[in-house]
SERO-4910 file (N, C-alpha, C, O; in steps of 0.05 Angstrom, whole numbers):
BEGIN
 pado doro    nc1    nc2    nc3   cac1   cac2   cac3    cc1    cc2    cc3    oc1    oc2    oc3
  Unk    A     15    -22      0      0     -3     -2     19     28      0     37     32     16
  Unk    A     11     44    -16     29     68    -20     16     92     -1     -7     99     -3
  Unk    A     35    102     18     35    123     33     31    148     14     47    152     -4
  Unk    A      9    164     18      6    191      7     14    213     27      5    216     50
  Unk    A     35    229     14     47    253     33     26    274     27     18    278      4
  Unk    A     17    286     48     -4    307     49     11    330     57     28    329     75
  Unk    A      0    357     39      8    378     45    -17    400     53    -40    395     45
  Unk    A    -13    421     67    -32    443     76    -31    467     52     -9    473     42
  Unk    A    -53    477     47    -54    503     30    -75    523     44    -99    518     44
  Unk    A    -65    544     55    -83    564     66   -100    573     44    -91    572     21
  Unk    A   -127    583     50   -140    594     33   -134    625     28   -130    638     49
  Unk    A   -132    637      4   -128    664      2   -154    682      3   -177    673      0
  Unk    A   -147    703      8   -173    723     13   -187    724    -10   -175    722    -31
  Unk    A   -212    727    -10   -230    728    -35   -242    701    -41   -261    701    -56
  Unk    A   -234    682    -32   -247    652    -39   -273    650    -24   -274    650      1
  Unk    A   -291    650    -39   -321    647    -25   -326    613    -21   -313    594    -29
  Unk    A   -353    615     -2   -359    590      6   -364    572    -22   -358    548    -20
  Unk    A   -374    581    -42   -383    568    -67   -356    556    -80   -355    534    -89
  Unk    A   -336    574    -78   -310    563    -92   -304    539    -75   -301    517    -86
  Unk    A   -301    543    -49   -291    521    -31   -304    496    -39   -292    476    -47
  Unk    A   -331    499    -36   -349    476    -44   -344    464    -69   -343    440    -70
  Unk    A   -341    476    -88   -333    463   -116   -310    451   -113   -309    427   -115
  Unk    A   -289    465   -107   -258    452    -98   -262    426    -85   -253    406    -96
  Unk    A   -274    424    -66   -277    397    -51   -290    374    -68   -282    351    -70
  Unk    A   -315    385    -84   -327    365    -99   -307    356   -119   -303    332   -121
  Unk    A   -294    375   -134   -280    369   -161   -250    353   -153   -239    339   -169
  Unk    A   -239    358   -129   -212    349   -123   -212    332    -99   -230    333    -82
  Unk    A   -191    316   -100   -189    299    -77   -171    311    -54   -148    305    -49
  Unk    A   -186    328    -40   -177    341    -20   -195    345      5   -218    338      3
  Unk    A   -187    355     29   -202    355     54   -199    389     62   -180    403     55
  Unk    A   -220    396     74   -221    422     86   -219    418    119   -233    405    133
  Unk    A   -196    435    127   -193    435    155   -194    461    166   -183    479    153
  Unk    A   -206    467    188   -208    491    202   -186    490    227   -184    473    244
  Unk    A   -169    514    226   -151    516    242   -152    546    256   -167    563    246
  Unk    A   -136    549    278   -138    575    289   -133    596    273   -143    619    276
  Unk    A   -114    589    254   -108    609    232   -120    615    208   -113    633    193
  Unk    A   -142    599    205   -162    602    185   -166    573    168   -151    554    173
  Unk    A   -184    573    151   -186    544    139   -164    539    118   -155    558    105
  Unk    A   -155    512    114   -138    500     99   -147    478     82   -163    462     92
  Unk    A   -139    474     58   -142    451     44   -121    433     51    -99    443     56
  Unk    A   -124    404     53   -108    382     56   -106    366     34   -127    360     23
  Unk    A    -83    356     22    -84    337      0    -56    336    -13    -36    350     -7
  Unk    A    -57    318    -31    -26    316    -46    -20    340    -56    -36    358    -59
  Unk    A      7    340    -64     16    366    -78      5    372   -107      2    394   -117
  Unk    A      0    346   -119     -9    352   -147    -40    362   -143    -49    380   -158
  Unk    A    -55    350   -123    -80    360   -122    -86    388   -118   -103    400   -129
  Unk    A    -68    399    -97    -64    425    -91    -62    442   -109    -76    462   -111
  Unk    A    -39    435   -127    -33    452   -147    -56    454   -168    -59    476   -180
  Unk    A    -73    433   -172    -95    439   -188   -119    460   -176   -133    476   -188
  Unk    A   -119    453   -148   -137    473   -133   -128    500   -137   -142    519   -144
  Unk    A   -104    502   -133    -93    532   -135   -101    543   -166   -107    567   -169
  Unk    A    -99    527   -186   -104    537   -213   -135    545   -215   -142    567   -223
  Unk    A   -150    525   -206   -178    527   -204   -185    553   -191   -198    569   -203
  Unk    A   -176    558   -166   -183    578   -151   -174    606   -163   -187    627   -159
  Unk    A   -152    605   -178   -140    629   -192   -159    638   -216   -165    662   -221
  Unk    A   -168    616   -230   -185    623   -251   -211    629   -243   -225    643   -258
  Unk    A   -223    619   -219   -249    627   -209   -252    654   -199   -273    667   -199
  Unk    A   -229    663   -189   -226    690   -177   -227    711   -201   -242    730   -204
  Unk    A   -208    704   -216   -207    719   -242   -230    725   -258   -233    747   -269
  Unk    A   -248    703   -261   -273    703   -275   -294    725   -260   -307    743   -270
  Unk    A   -290    716   -228   -308    735   -218   -300    766   -221   -318    782   -223
  Unk    A   -275    774   -221   -267    797   -221   -275    810   -247   -282    834   -249
  Unk    A   -274    794   -269   -279    807   -294   -312    807   -297   -322    819   -316
  Unk    A   -327    795   -279   -356    798   -283   -361    824   -268   -379    839   -275
  Unk    A   -347    830   -249   -351    853   -232   -341    878   -243   -348    899   -233
  Unk    A   -327    877   -263   -312    900   -276   -331    907   -301   -334    930   -309
  Unk    A   -344    886   -311   -362    889   -333   -387    904   -324   -405    908   -340
***
């Protein structure tokens, strides 16, 4: 059985509940609440995918607000 090394990624400002919910549904990650704020937990590869997803979602939301 292969051990998966897990990493943590803090959520940046501007990430809404809907983005968090979609990320949890689409990727193999967990959400953990800490005293320093919420964090995603998962493999490095999955967190890289989540980072790209969040970047694109925030950029899309900003373009909607500018228009």
